[in-house]
C-alpha positions, 0 to 999 in steps of 0.5 A: 465518471466525469473528471473536473479539470478546474483544479488544473493550475494555470499561471499568468505571467505579468510583463514587466518593463525595467527602466535603467538610469544612465549611471547604471548603464555606464557601469563596468559590469565586466568586473561585477560578481555574477549572480545567476541565483541566490537572494536579492541580497547578493550572489551565491557560489554554493554549487548545490547537490543532486539526490536520489529518488527526486525526479520532478525534472525528469521525463519518465519513459512510456514502456507500454501504452497500458502501463504507467511510465517508468524512471529507468535506471539502466545500470541498476536494472543491469545489476539486479537482472544479473543478481537474479541470473546468478541466483537462478544459476546457483539454486536452479529455480526462481525465488519463492515470494512471501507477502506478510500483509497486516491489517490497520497497522499504522506507520509508527507501530513497528519499532523499525519506524520509531514505534515498538517498545516506545509505544508500548509494544515491543516488535523484535522479530520485525525490527530485526529483519527490517534492519537487515532488510530495505526499509521504505520510508515513503510506501504507500497503500490505498485509504482502505483494506479491500482496495489495497488488497485488490491493488496487490492482487492486480496491479491496479488502483481502485479506479481501475480494479473497481473495488473502492470499499470492501463488500460487506455482509453478503454484498455482491461484487469483487475481482470478478475473475481478474488475472491476479498476481497468483494466477499469473505466478501459477501460469509461471510455474509457482504453487500459489498458497493463500492464508487469512483475511481475503475480503475481495469478494464472496461471489463466484469468480472473486474467491481465491480459489477462482483467481489463482490460488491452489489453496486457501485458508482463512475467512473471506470477509473482515474480522468486525463482521463476524463479531461486532453484532455479537458483542453485548459491549459494542453492539447491545442494540443488536446482541440483546435483541433475539429478533436482530441476533437471528436476522445477523445469523441468517444473513447471507454472508459466509460466517466460517473460517474456510478452506478453498480449492479449485477442485473443492470450492469453498468448505466451511472449517469452523464458525467465527465468533467472539471465541474462536476469533481469538485463535485465528492468527495462530491457527493461520500462522500454523497453517502457513508453517505447514505449508512452508514445511511442505514445500522443502522437496517441491521442484517448483518455487512458491507464492505465500500470501498471508494476510493477518487478522490483527490489528483490525477492530475488534481485537480480542487478544489470544489468551497467551497474548492478553496484556502481553504488550506494555501497553496492556490494550487489545490493539497493542497485544495484537501487535506483539502477537503479529510480531511473534507470528512473523518470527514464527514464519522466518524460523520455519524458513530458516529450519527448512533451509528456504530463507536464502531462497525467499523474497519477503515483503511486510507491510500494512493494508492502510493507515491506522483506524481512528474511529474504534479505539485502541488503534494505531499510531502514525506521525502523519495527518489523518488515518484509514479512510482518507488520502492524508499520509496517515491513512496511505503511508504505511510501514514497509520493508523487504527482506531477501537474505544476501540479496537485498542491501540493508538500507533505508529509502524514501523512494516512492513505492505503491503497493500496486507495484508488488504485482509487477515486481513479483512478476518480474522476480518470476521471469516477467519484467517490465513491459512483459507483463502485458503478455498476461493481461488483456490490452484494455486493462491498465496496469498502475503498478511498476516494476520495482525490481532494480530499486530493491535488488540494486546495492543503491537502487532508486525508485522507478516511480516518478509519482504517486497517485492518491484515489479516494472513493471515485476520486483522483484525490492527489499526486506526490513527486519528490517531497511535494504533494498536490491535493485535489480532493481531501477529507475533513474529519471534523466537518460533520461530527463535532465530538465523539469518535470521528475521522476515517470514513465518518468525515467529509469529502471536499470535492475540489480544493482550489488551484494550488493546495500543495505541501512539502512532505519533508518540511510539513508532514502533518500536511497543515501548511499550504505552500502552493502560491510560493512554489508556483513552478512546482505547482504547474508540474504537479498540475501537468501530472494530474493532467497525464493521469486524467488522460489515462483515465480518459482512455482507460475508464474506471470501472467501479464494481463495489463503490461508496454510496453516491459515487458515479 
């Protein structure tokens, strides 16, 4: 893969000569007010302010050759490690870890980010525990579901783990036997349980039972794979053609909800169709509840990865939730159901006395899908399939009773950081992760334990690296975001459903395409030429990561058409 470096900004400084008149040279400068900064109209005596999580001026620390550099706040690190030590002394074990990952949910769908009842779908359970936990306003997925899930599993961004998109309808490719957060947690003494949507490959070496899960219950693909071709409303061209229906029924992909273990492999439980899909999230919730209950008297900690079906299109609401949302559409009904399911898992943790011992992450695998209505909401530009904020900035919070101080933070967090953070909680902090992976594997994730557990913790991540398809697309530092590759949603289709994966990719944007996300979260006002000193720093960060890609090259396994 070739990376075009023409987007790295170069600043040319013109030399200027100042000629002072004799009268000015004779002035008494000693009695004039200082003007070290301010406007051309006069001096300022304002001292200014420093803020947390702002690192444009800070040099990150390289803790291992094959890991992203980090911002180290030693006092916060020490406080977090002491909290963990006290917890282990009190309970006698490492914390349980629960990842609750929703599908295609937008930043503003849940109430804790301003959605909820305001957009027609109440989320009281999620809102309550978000308020009692730590809400991240700048947490990032990748632009699409499979790349994000693989980033969570591997701690890598898509250019390194190689899953640029989902393998669909029997296509080859997947995780390929990679060491995952599940397999390493298993080495560290955890019981590992997966439930729900997998979507990281159906081939040998890529299924859950081959990459560290003791048990998995769910489907291997994505919900529309099982239903869209059956639906006479969405795909009549197939559903009303006997020959095409037969072709889809015989196509070589797994059509079932499955049960998987290392001992028994993949076992088909029941076929997913237009009726059974309504009950998947309820069935998966039951399975996770039973797992939680089964661990009451276990003598080892556990990891539960629960990936919901909702709210990925096509949403066929469970009969108990059809019309239950104020909006009364299939998407909002699914959001209400997801909130209830989260509440059920929390209730089971409380009932079994395990809530205090469990670290909980809640998030979405990407921003709202915007091509098949109804879909989610975001206050940002773009949606799923793009690296605009709407496609990658996702609703996220962490909860750990009495261990995480309730608050909000704008500190940067990439979902690949979940890999490092989970392993840190399990006893492998910082660079110790490298003991479990090959030297040739680059880790894009960062250990964010101190960020989450210190009372006023700050992010250890200086920059957010955005990737789209096979492109290094953008970088964010503090409030500034610098674009090299963008998606233009209206560039191809002038009417009808557009955006997402239907847009055009612009592979070079120019030398100073930058926005301020505090002032302009819609990303429609370029400021690069006004902030050239900042553009220069952003360009240097792009050059740094281009160097990482030169040393640890992309290894693409499932690519978009035309990706090189």
